[in-house]
C-alpha positions, 0 to 999 in steps of 0.5 A: 451164728445161724442155728436151726432148731427142730421140734419133736423129731428124731435125730436121724430124720433131722440129719437126713433132712439137713443133708437132702437140702444141703443145709450147712448150719448147725441144728438141734432138736427141742423137746419143747422147752425152747418152743415154749420159751419163744412162743412157737405155735407154727413152723417155721418160726424165725427168731433173730437174737442180736449180739446185745441179747435182745430179740430183734425179729420174730416171725411165724411162717415162711419168710420171703426175701430173708436177705432183705429182711435181715440186711439192716439188722445184720448191719446194726449187729456188726456196728454193735459188735465193733463197738463192743456192745455185746452180751456174754453167753452167761448174761444172755442166759440170765436175761432170757429167763426174765424176758417177757413171753413171746411172741410180741407180734400181732396175729396174722389177719384172716384172708378176706372174702375178696381174696377167697373169691379169687380162688378158682374151684380147682384152687379151692379144692387144692386149699381144702386138701393141702395141709398147712405148712405152718405146722398146725393140724389145719388145711390151708383153706381153714388156716389163717397163718402167714404161710396159708395166706401166701399159699392162697394168694399163690393159688389165686395168681399162679398158672397151674395149667398143665400141672397135676394137683399133686405137683402143685401141692408139692411145689407150694409146700417147697416154696412156702415151707422151705422159703425161710431156709 
């Protein structure tokens, strides 16, 4: 089951967002308890919990090629399901209370000076003005999350000729904020 969880927003905004993007999986709104339990510090954050109740995947930031990232995990979960190695909802709830704090992953490395040097003056200006898509309060230029790193790389390599800055920012927002959906 795929479940979206939005944080700190009102129901009507979330409903309109899901409708606009034609998202057909269920979504709920978290007032902060789920965000805290799963160590969410940026948006989007993806957590895959297997049929055995164990966290199998945890990633902050937009996902590229989610189908590739999840294929082997989904296949493994099918095998577990077919062999009856599943956990009940109640057993999961009890186990989740004992689960170590997340994330259990390493922080994203900062963008190297070499990568920064590849940005044109225009790309640097866009990175300095664009809000990071991870959900923090930093601009892309100052953030070191996975999403900002990908945005900076895109700014260094994508052809922006003939596009207004606002169009470039909108395209990058859509590409790196919604990529995981």
